[in-house]
Residue frames relative to the residue before (quaternion, step in Angstrom):
aa qw qx qy qz dx dy dz
V 1.0000 0.0000 0.0000 0.0000 0.00 0.00 0.00
I 0.2752 -0.7537 0.5768 0.1534 3.56 -0.77 1.03
D 0.3233 -0.7373 0.5657 0.1783 3.54 -0.93 0.93
H 0.1843 -0.8223 0.5324 0.0804 3.58 -0.10 1.30
E 0.3143 -0.7034 0.5999 0.2158 3.54 -1.09 0.76
I 0.5312 -0.6467 0.4495 0.3125 3.52 -1.15 0.61
T 0.3818 -0.7129 0.5408 0.2314 3.56 -0.96 0.90
P 0.6504 -0.5391 0.3501 0.4046 3.63 -1.10 0.51
F 0.6602 0.5014 -0.3198 0.4589 3.62 0.93 -0.85
L 0.6701 0.4891 -0.2997 0.4710 3.57 0.89 -0.93
H 0.6346 0.5313 -0.3292 0.4546 3.60 0.97 -0.84
L 0.6686 0.4890 -0.2968 0.4751 3.58 0.87 -0.92
S 0.6262 0.5414 -0.3236 0.4582 3.57 1.05 -0.78
M 0.6851 0.4750 -0.2822 0.4747 3.59 0.95 -0.87
I 0.6131 0.5186 -0.3568 0.4773 3.60 1.04 -0.63
L 0.6310 0.5202 -0.3126 0.4833 3.57 1.04 -0.83
F 0.6087 0.5498 -0.3359 0.4630 3.59 1.04 -0.78
V 0.6565 0.5066 -0.3053 0.4682 3.60 0.93 -0.93
V 0.6586 0.5071 -0.3074 0.4634 3.58 0.93 -0.89
I 0.6708 0.4936 -0.2993 0.4656 3.59 0.88 -0.92
L 0.6483 0.5130 -0.3168 0.4649 3.60 0.91 -0.88
T 0.6517 0.5134 -0.3095 0.4646 3.59 0.96 -0.87
V 0.6616 0.5023 -0.3086 0.4634 3.58 0.90 -0.88
V 0.6390 0.5217 -0.3229 0.4639 3.60 0.96 -0.87
I 0.6806 0.4821 -0.2978 0.4644 3.60 0.87 -0.87
V 0.6592 0.4960 -0.3167 0.4681 3.60 0.95 -0.80
V 0.6554 0.4940 -0.3167 0.4754 3.62 0.92 -0.85
A 0.6506 0.4958 -0.3141 0.4818 3.61 0.94 -0.84
G 0.6417 0.5338 -0.3197 0.4483 3.59 0.97 -0.83
N 0.6667 0.4889 -0.3031 0.4739 3.57 0.96 -0.84
R 0.6436 0.5197 -0.3246 0.4586 3.59 1.03 -0.72
V 0.7013 0.4389 -0.2875 0.4826 3.59 0.86 -0.87
K 0.5660 0.5812 -0.3826 0.4420 3.59 1.18 -0.47
R 0.6619 0.4924 -0.2962 0.4815 3.57 0.97 -0.90
A 0.6946 0.4626 -0.2674 0.4818 3.58 1.09 -0.67
G 0.5401 -0.6569 0.3872 0.3563 3.59 1.26 -0.12
Y 0.6194 0.5612 -0.3374 0.4330 3.61 1.21 0.32
L 0.2285 0.8177 -0.5055 0.1539 3.57 1.11 0.58
K 0.6616 0.5181 -0.3313 0.4290 3.65 0.84 -0.84
P 0.6818 0.4605 -0.3225 0.4681 3.65 0.79 -0.81
F 0.6430 0.5159 -0.3257 0.4629 3.58 1.00 -0.78
S 0.6421 0.5113 -0.3176 0.4748 3.60 0.95 -0.84
R 0.6476 0.5168 -0.3097 0.4664 3.56 0.97 -0.87
W 0.6458 0.5138 -0.3193 0.4658 3.59 0.95 -0.87
F 0.6441 0.5188 -0.3077 0.4704 3.57 0.96 -0.90
G 0.6722 0.5028 -0.2899 0.4597 3.59 0.90 -0.92
I 0.6653 0.4850 -0.3029 0.4801 3.59 0.92 -0.86
S 0.6292 0.5329 -0.3307 0.4592 3.61 0.99 -0.78
L 0.6653 0.4897 -0.2954 0.4799 3.56 0.94 -0.90
F 0.6323 0.5302 -0.3258 0.4615 3.58 1.03 -0.77
C 0.6378 0.5225 -0.3210 0.4660 3.60 1.00 -0.80
I 0.6365 0.5013 -0.3268 0.4866 3.59 1.02 -0.75
W 0.6416 0.5204 -0.3194 0.4643 3.63 0.96 -0.85
V 0.6589 0.4953 -0.3121 0.4724 3.61 0.91 -0.88
T 0.6583 0.5053 -0.3130 0.4618 3.59 0.90 -0.88
Y 0.6165 0.5527 -0.3220 0.4590 3.58 1.03 -0.88
N 0.7266 0.4396 -0.2449 0.4678 3.56 0.86 -0.94
I 0.5884 0.5335 -0.3658 0.4852 3.59 1.12 -0.57
Y 0.6156 0.5592 -0.3328 0.4445 3.55 0.99 -0.87
Y 0.7235 0.4385 -0.2423 0.4750 3.59 0.88 -0.94
F 0.6687 0.4707 -0.3084 0.4860 3.59 1.18 -0.28
L 0.4408 0.6598 -0.4778 0.3769 3.59 1.22 0.03
P 0.6080 -0.6036 0.3615 0.3679 3.63 -0.89 0.84
A 0.6719 0.5046 -0.3166 0.4401 3.62 0.94 -0.76
N 0.7572 0.3815 -0.1919 0.4943 3.60 1.17 -0.54
F 0.5332 0.6822 -0.3961 0.3054 3.57 1.20 -0.38
S 0.1556 0.7283 -0.6550 0.1281 3.51 -1.09 0.94
F 0.5240 -0.6711 0.4208 0.3129 3.58 -0.81 0.96
D 0.6957 0.4896 -0.2986 0.4326 3.60 0.97 -0.70
T 0.7892 0.2861 -0.1803 0.5127 3.65 1.11 -0.33
S 0.6818 0.5553 -0.2949 0.3740 3.61 1.05 -0.60
L 0.6220 0.5435 -0.3624 0.4317 3.58 1.01 -0.62
P 0.4236 -0.7420 0.4600 0.2417 3.59 -0.81 0.96
L 0.3296 0.7592 -0.4831 0.2855 3.55 0.72 1.16
H 0.4558 0.6863 -0.4468 0.3487 3.55 1.28 -0.03
V 0.6587 -0.5233 0.3580 0.4050 3.56 -1.15 0.58
C 0.7043 0.4659 -0.2874 0.4520 3.61 0.82 -0.91
D 0.5650 0.5524 -0.4019 0.4627 3.62 1.15 -0.37
V 0.6687 0.4839 -0.2883 0.4853 3.57 0.91 -0.95
L 0.6738 0.4960 -0.3026 0.4565 3.59 0.89 -0.89
A 0.6091 0.5432 -0.3620 0.4504 3.62 1.03 -0.63
V 0.6548 0.4930 -0.3141 0.4790 3.59 0.92 -0.86
I 0.6502 0.5080 -0.3143 0.4696 3.59 0.94 -0.86
A 0.6324 0.5213 -0.3340 0.4657 3.61 0.99 -0.79
C 0.6354 0.5256 -0.3232 0.4642 3.58 0.98 -0.84
L 0.6681 0.4960 -0.2958 0.4691 3.58 0.89 -0.95
S 0.6488 0.5197 -0.3190 0.4553 3.56 0.96 -0.85
L 0.6930 0.4765 -0.2814 0.4620 3.57 0.93 -0.84
I 0.7079 0.4688 -0.2673 0.4556 3.57 0.90 -0.93
K 0.7954 0.0794 0.0012 0.6008 3.53 0.95 -0.94
Q 0.3159 -0.7931 0.4841 0.1918 3.55 0.10 1.29
N 0.0871 0.7899 -0.5879 0.1513 3.52 -0.70 1.19
R 0.5076 -0.6793 0.4460 0.2862 3.58 -0.85 1.00
K 0.6561 0.5260 -0.3228 0.4343 3.61 0.97 -0.80
T 0.6762 0.4629 -0.3025 0.4868 3.60 0.92 -0.82
S 0.6132 0.5342 -0.3439 0.4694 3.59 1.08 -0.67
S 0.6365 0.5341 -0.3245 0.4520 3.58 1.04 -0.77
I 0.6477 0.5030 -0.3170 0.4764 3.57 0.97 -0.84
L 0.6365 0.5128 -0.3361 0.4679 3.60 0.95 -0.81
Y 0.6718 0.5210 -0.3056 0.4289 3.56 0.83 -0.96
F 0.7832 0.3600 -0.1870 0.4713 3.59 0.74 -1.06
C 0.7796 0.3485 -0.1842 0.4867 3.64 1.08 -0.50
A 0.6923 0.5335 -0.3132 0.3714 3.58 0.72 -1.02
L 0.6775 0.5021 -0.3155 0.4351 3.56 0.79 -0.95
V 0.7029 0.4587 -0.2619 0.4763 3.58 0.92 -0.91
L 0.7600 0.4094 -0.2312 0.4487 3.59 0.62 -1.11
T 0.6766 0.4454 -0.3002 0.5036 3.60 0.94 -0.79
G 0.5764 0.5715 -0.3623 0.4582 3.55 1.13 -0.60
Q 0.6374 0.5199 -0.3155 0.4732 3.56 1.04 -0.82
A 0.6360 0.5223 -0.3287 0.4632 3.59 1.02 -0.75
L 0.6653 0.4863 -0.3123 0.4727 3.58 1.06 -0.65
I 0.6449 0.5157 -0.3223 0.4629 3.58 1.07 -0.65
T 0.7977 0.1250 -0.0435 0.5884 3.58 1.01 -0.85
P 0.0676 -0.8405 0.5371 0.0228 3.61 0.46 1.18
T 0.2403 -0.7736 0.5728 0.1250 3.55 -1.07 0.78
G 0.7049 0.4566 -0.3331 0.4285 3.52 -1.30 0.13
N 0.7595 -0.3686 0.2915 0.4498 3.51 -1.38 -0.17
Q 0.0911 -0.8109 0.5777 0.0178 3.57 -0.58 1.13
D 0.3461 0.7109 -0.5146 0.3316 3.53 0.97 0.95
P 0.3644 -0.7780 0.4667 0.2100 3.64 -0.43 1.17
T 0.6008 0.5453 -0.3892 0.4361 3.59 1.18 -0.04
T 0.6368 0.5157 -0.3356 0.4646 3.60 1.27 0.06
F 0.5934 -0.5886 0.4333 0.3371 3.53 -1.19 0.67
R 0.6210 0.5803 -0.3238 0.4156 3.54 1.04 -0.87
F 0.6022 0.5677 -0.3437 0.4437 3.57 1.04 -0.81
W 0.7159 0.4473 -0.2616 0.4679 3.60 0.77 -1.00
L 0.6033 0.5413 -0.3591 0.4627 3.59 1.05 -0.66
F 0.6342 0.5366 -0.3231 0.4532 3.58 0.93 -0.93
W 0.7426 0.4329 -0.2467 0.4475 3.57 0.68 -1.08
F 0.6541 0.4931 -0.3313 0.4683 3.62 0.95 -0.69
L 0.6367 0.5236 -0.3311 0.4592 3.60 0.96 -0.80
H 0.7155 0.4472 -0.2637 0.4675 3.57 0.77 -1.00
A 0.6236 0.5166 -0.3413 0.4773 3.60 1.06 -0.67
G 0.6342 0.5361 -0.3244 0.4529 3.59 1.02 -0.73
I 0.6447 0.5111 -0.3249 0.4664 3.58 0.99 -0.79
I 0.6591 0.4950 -0.3028 0.4785 3.58 0.90 -0.93
A 0.6661 0.5003 -0.3084 0.4592 3.59 0.89 -0.92
A 0.6292 0.5341 -0.3365 0.4535 3.62 1.00 -0.74
A 0.6597 0.5037 -0.3091 0.4642 3.57 0.93 -0.87
I 0.6935 0.4549 -0.2813 0.4827 3.61 0.86 -0.88
Y 0.5786 0.5756 -0.3481 0.4613 3.59 1.15 -0.69
D 0.6493 0.5151 -0.3061 0.4684 3.58 0.97 -0.89
L 0.6890 0.4882 -0.2721 0.4614 3.57 0.97 -0.87
V 0.7777 0.3844 -0.1861 0.4613 3.56 0.75 -1.07
V 0.7613 0.3800 -0.2056 0.4835 3.57 0.75 -1.04
R 0.7746 0.3447 -0.1806 0.4986 3.57 0.79 -1.02
K 0.3589 -0.7802 0.4476 0.2494 3.59 1.33 -0.10
Y 0.1798 0.7856 -0.5650 0.1767 3.60 0.94 0.86
R 0.0146 0.7703 -0.6370 0.0257 3.56 -0.97 0.91
P 0.3283 -0.7769 0.5021 0.1911 3.59 -0.54 1.15
V 0.2057 -0.7119 0.6528 0.1571 3.50 -1.36 0.43
F 0.7270 -0.4536 0.2892 0.4266 3.56 -1.28 0.28
K 0.6050 0.5615 -0.3452 0.4467 3.61 1.07 -0.71
D 0.6247 0.5256 -0.3363 0.4694 3.61 1.06 -0.69
F 0.6277 0.5321 -0.3306 0.4622 3.56 1.00 -0.80
L 0.6582 0.5064 -0.3078 0.4643 3.60 0.92 -0.88
F 0.6269 0.5327 -0.3312 0.4621 3.58 1.03 -0.77
V 0.6713 0.4955 -0.2954 0.4654 3.59 0.93 -0.89
I 0.6004 0.5382 -0.3599 0.4694 3.61 1.04 -0.69
A 0.6654 0.4890 -0.2992 0.4782 3.62 0.92 -0.88
F 0.6388 0.5244 -0.3193 0.4638 3.58 0.98 -0.84
D 0.6617 0.5050 -0.2941 0.4697 3.57 0.90 -0.95
F 0.6276 0.5411 -0.3222 0.4578 3.57 1.00 -0.83
L 0.6763 0.4759 -0.2888 0.4825 3.59 0.96 -0.87
Y 0.6165 0.5349 -0.3490 0.4604 3.59 1.03 -0.71
V 0.6590 0.5116 -0.3137 0.4535 3.60 0.89 -0.90
I 0.6282 0.5200 -0.3373 0.4702 3.58 1.01 -0.77
């Protein structure tokens, strides 16, 4: 298997994909909010993201793809995907805080410097981009649609959370 690097045009196209997907989710979220269906929409979004995360991890646990250094769901974006799902399904200030202080920066970094096979003809490529787009969209959804606004106490909680993750 050749590990393809992403070309500039493809990379820009995928960043645009993330932006468009995020805008669509935020616009849809605002519309269903006005109609009074924000909780079901958020739940649907969270369950959809969770299904992508499960599929992503099943893919990496297949015998042909398994490797201890990449397959275990211990990467930052694996943890952030689960937190995004929890935040969407069961609105919680702590998960929203982690998304606010970590997801935009760390998942954004993954989008700027994507790793692994960047061949768009592979399933893994699309799993990578959909998972990371979902995390970014969830964080912005919390900010724009749910109007999450952090306070200093939230920042301190995230510092403690990050410290425990590093350990």
